[in-house]
LOTORKOL-261251 format. One record per residue (C-alpha): residue in one letter; x, y, z. Coordinates in steps of 0.1 Angstrom, whole numbers, padded with zeros to 4 digits, always signed. Each point is the difference from the previous one (the first is absolute). Layout:
aXYZ ...
***
This chain:
m+0034-0179-0302 d+0022+0030+0009 i+0003+0019+0031 r-0005+0032-0022 q-0038-0016-0002 l-0002-0009+0039 e+0014+0038+0010 y-0032+0013-0026 f-0023-0022+0018 l+0008+0013+0029 a-0006+0034-0006 i-0032-0004-0012 v-0010-0019+0032 d+0015+0030+0019 r-0008+0034-0017 g-0035-0019-0006 g-0003+0000-0038 f+0019+0000-0034 t-0001+0040-0005 r+0013+0007+0029 a+0028-0028-0001 a+0011+0014-0030 t+0009+0038+0012 a+0015-0018+0029 l+0021-0022-0022 y+0005+0025-0032 v-0014-0025-0024 s-0024+0001-0023 q-0034-0016+0007 p-0001-0018-0035 s+0035-0014+0012 l-0007-0010+0034 s-0038-0017-0011 q+0019-0020-0025 a+0029-0011+0026 i-0030-0008+0029 r-0016-0020-0030 g+0035-0018-0008 l+0000-0012+0041 e-0033-0011-0006 r+0003-0022-0026 d+0034-0016+0013 l-0018-0007+0033 g-0029-0012-0018 s-0030+0017+0020 e-0007+0034+0001 l+0006+0026+0024 f-0024+0030+0001 h-0033+0004-0008 r-0003+0032-0026 i-0035+0014+0003 g-0002+0030-0020 r+0036+0023+0015 r+0001-0023+0032 a+0018-0033+0009 l-0009-0019+0025 l+0021-0029+0018 t-0006-0034-0011 d+0003-0030+0023 a+0033-0005-0019 g+0012+0033+0004 r-0012+0000+0036 a+0023-0030+0002 l+0032+0016-0023 i+0004+0028+0023 e+0023-0015+0026 p+0020-0021-0019 a+0005+0031-0020 r+0012+0020+0029 a+0027-0029+0007 a+0013+0002-0036 v+0003+0034-0005 r+0016+0002+0034 s+0021-0028-0005 l+0014+0022-0031 e+0002+0034+0019 t+0020-0024+0031 a+0027-0008-0030 r+0002+0028-0015 a+0006+0017+0034 s+0027-0023+0011 v+0022+0011-0034 a-0006+0036+0015 a+0010-0015+0036 v+0034-0006-0015 r-0001+0040-0010 e-0003+0006+0037 l-0038+0005-0002 r+0003+0031-0025 e-0037-0006-0010 g-0034-0016+0002 r-0033+0003+0016 l-0014-0016+0028 e-0039-0002+0006 v-0010+0004+0044 a-0032+0001+0007 s-0010+0013+0037 m-0026+0008+0023 p-0010+0039+0002 s+0018+0016+0032 q+0036-0023-0003 a+0000+0012-0038 v+0006+0032+0020 e+0021-0015+0029 p+0017-0018-0004 m+0006-0007-0036 t+0007+0038-0004 t+0037-0003+0015 m+0005-0038-0015 m-0006+0018-0036 r+0024+0024+0009 e+0025-0017+0017 f+0001-0025-0031 a-0006+0029-0027 a+0035+0008+0014 h+0015-0030-0006 y-0014-0010-0028 p-0014+0031-0022 g-0004-0018-0033 v-0023-0030+0015 s-0043+0020-0003 v-0015-0014+0029 a-0041+0001-0011 l-0017+0004+0034 k-0038-0018+0000 a-0034+0003+0020 a-0008-0028+0015 f-0031+0014+0028 t+0008-0033+0026 s+0020-0025+0008 r-0012-0031-0014 d+0000+0024-0036 v+0038+0009+0008 v+0004-0048+0002 e-0018-0003-0030 m+0016+0028-0025 v+0033-0021+0012 r-0011-0034+0000 t-0015+0004-0035 g+0028+0024-0009 a-0019+0030-0005 a+0029+0013+0016 e+0034-0016+0016 l+0000+0015+0034 g-0028+0018+0021 l-0006+0018+0034 l-0022-0005+0026 a-0015+0008+0033 v-0013-0023+0024 p-0012+0001+0038 g+0023-0019+0024 p+0030-0019+0007 l-0018-0037-0019 s+0007-0029+0034 d+0023-0032-0012 e-0030-0022-0005 d-0013+0024-0026 a+0032+0004-0022 r+0005-0040+0002 e-0038-0004-0016 g+0017+0025-0026 a-0016+0008-0030 w+0032+0024-0011 d+0019-0027-0007 d-0008-0032-0020 g+0033-0017+0001 s+0001+0000-0037 d+0022+0022-0023 r-0036+0022+0000 g+0002+0007+0032 l-0007+0033+0013 v+0021+0019+0027 v+0001+0030+0028 h+0028+0023+0008 p-0011+0015+0032 v+0008+0041-0009 g-0013+0012+0030 e-0032+0021+0016 q-0023+0027+0002 r-0025+0010+0027 f-0035+0018-0004 v+0001+0035+0008 l-0027+0032-0003 v+0001+0025-0024 v-0015+0026+0011 p-0008+0039-0018 g+0023+0022+0010 g-0021+0027+0003 a-0038+0013+0015 g-0014-0031+0017 d-0015-0005+0036 g+0006-0032+0007 r-0028-0013-0019 a+0013-0005-0029 g-0025+0018-0030 t-0020+0015+0019 a-0018+0032-0008 t-0003+0029+0027 h-0024+0029-0007 t+0025+0025-0015 g+0003-0029-0031 r+0036-0007+0005 r+0007-0039+0007 g+0014-0001+0035 a+0002+0025+0030 d+0034+0005+0007 r+0031+0006-0025 d+0023-0028+0011 g-0021-0031-0012 p-0009-0033+0019 f+0017-0012+0031 a+0021+0033-0003 g+0036-0001+0012 r-0001-0040-0001 r+0027-0025-0005 s-0021-0028+0002 v-0034-0011+0007 d-0021-0031+0017 c-0020-0019-0024 a-0026+0002+0025 e-0004+0041-0007 l-0008-0006-0037 a-0035-0001+0015 g-0025+0021-0014 q+0026+0015-0027 r-0006-0003-0039 l+0023-0025-0019 i+0010+0000-0031 v-0001-0041-0013 g+0011-0016-0024 q-0022-0029-0021 h-0011-0034+0019 g+0031-0026+0000 t+0027+0031+0004 g+0023-0001+0030 m-0010+0038+0013 r-0034-0012-0001 a+0003-0034+0016 y+0016+0023+0024 v-0029+0023+0010 d-0025-0024-0001 g+0019-0018+0024 l-0006+0033+0022 r-0035-0004-0005 e+0000-0039+0009 r+0018+0015+0034 g-0026+0025+0002 i+0020+0028-0008 a-0030+0019-0022 f+0003+0028-0030 t-0014+0011-0021 v+0012-0012-0039 a+0006+0041-0020 a+0013-0022-0028 e+0003-0030-0019 t+0026+0000-0028 e+0016-0031-0026 h+0025+0032-0011 r+0032-0001+0031 v+0010+0035-0017 a-0031+0014+0012 v+0005-0009+0030 l+0028+0034+0009 p-0026+0020-0020 l-0024-0004+0020 v+0015+0002+0030 l+0010+0032-0005 a-0029+0014-0012 g-0014-0009+0038 v-0022-0027-0012 g+0008-0021+0025 v+0033-0019+0014 a+0019-0031-0014 v+0017-0031+0014 l+0028-0008-0023 a+0031-0015-0001 e+0032+0014+0014 s+0011+0000-0037 w-0016+0033-0006 r+0013+0020+0029 g+0027+0021-0023 l-0027+0003-0028 a-0026+0014+0026 e+0019+0025+0025 r+0017+0013-0036 a-0037+0008-0012 g-0011+0011+0034 a-0013-0023+0021 r+0007-0011+0030 v+0007-0034+0013 l-0003-0018+0028 d+0007-0033+0012 i-0028-0025+0011 e+0003-0014+0034 p+0008-0034+0004 r+0024+0000-0028 t-0020-0024-0026 t+0026-0009-0029 l-0001-0015-0034 r+0029-0023-0012 i+0020+0006-0035 g+0008-0026-0025 l+0015+0002-0032 v-0016-0039-0018 s+0024-0013-0028 r-0002-0041-0019 r+0024-0019+0019 t+0020-0007-0034 g+0006+0017-0036 l+0000+0037+0008 s+0015+0023-0020 p+0034+0017+0011 a-0017+0033+0003 a-0026-0019+0027 r+0026-0008+0014 a+0018+0029+0007 f-0029+0014+0012 v-0007-0022+0022 t+0036+0003+0015 t-0005+0038+0002 a-0035-0008+0018 l+0014-0022+0028 g+0033+0025+0001 i-0023+0033+0007 a-0020-0025+0028 a+0037-0007+0015 d+0011+0027+0003 c-0033+0016+0017 s-0003-0028+0026 r+0043+0003+0009 p-0001+0015+0032 t+0020+0037+0003 s+0003+0025+0028 g-0004+0044-0007 a-0001+0014-0032 e+0000-0028-0022 g-0021-0016+0018 r-0027+0023+0003 s+0001+0007-0039 r-0007-0038-0004 q-0028-0003+0024 a-0017+0027-0018 r+0006-0017-0029 p-0037-0014-0019 i+0010-0035-0002 g-0009-0016+0036 v+0022-0020+0022 v-0007-0039+0000 d+0015-0022+0030 e+0022-0024-0004 a-0020-0025+0019 d-0032+0005-0026 r+0028+0002-0029 e-0006-0038-0005 s-0038+0000-0001 v-0014+0028-0012 l-0020-0004-0033 d+0012-0035+0002 g-0035-0013-0007 p-0035-0010-0020 e-0013+0028-0022 r-0033-0003+0024 h+0015+0024+0019 l+0015+0024-0028 v-0042+0013-0006 q-0006+0026+0026 s+0022+0029-0011 d+0002+0023-0023 l+0022+0025+0015 
***
């Protein structure tokens, strides 16, 4: 058995078949098949059921996935450790992120990281819930993960900790900021009931859009609005469902699993949307208006990693992310202070910093923002 065989095996798993794996690896399919047959002989077990052109994992194949990732990761860590002598002039880092956090703070983190380590490629992987992020880091599918959870966790929750099991393989979470919920509304026509039609056939009755001239809106004012929501299990859906439980009635104008579809739907006048503040800049540049929702409700942002065995690139990325978070939380005054306050990574109070996100995974499955 050699590492090349394991890389070929994982490529088939990740790409969903021999043909696509061979294309991605730039090898012929017969060469790929031969390498897998050799691996199966070494292990004494078939890894795939071959049904026509399809390849389905056997139980042995499924059992090999995590050890194979660990072995490949170890080799990559060894290679990266050598590259670290050359000040991280080359390498690759895989980071999982939830959708809204991939907008910010991930964009700021990647910009700062690239400025210091331009030779290191960062592969950003999609994770739709905090549980997905944790699982990808735990299994080695990604070395780091960026997630968001509602509110700080209690000391009792932290002591129960599923994050750090006390072993070398335990996971740790580095608090890197917070994001509040905001309301994104059309910048054009609207009558205070987004998406309602008039006798002229236009959507909305005035040119200023819903909540004209406002910078904030009370959550109770969402009563009667047409909302664009995410699927069940996401943070934006959990927030609006919580409003309904409090007796704030609204209409679900659209439900989408595609986060990138929310802003175009708002701009088209289909409805308004509750999103994380990370979307503020994009939404305003696209012509939408963004209002703070009161009372303030926030998500706490954390960068997940293994306790030990991080590659030099991962350690450098964590250091970069924590530096950005510290910079945002540093008290300032004047123009510099206003500039920092406008940055998309929010402030985490020092009193909360020790406990935020330092608790069990069961608290990390509610948010997909």
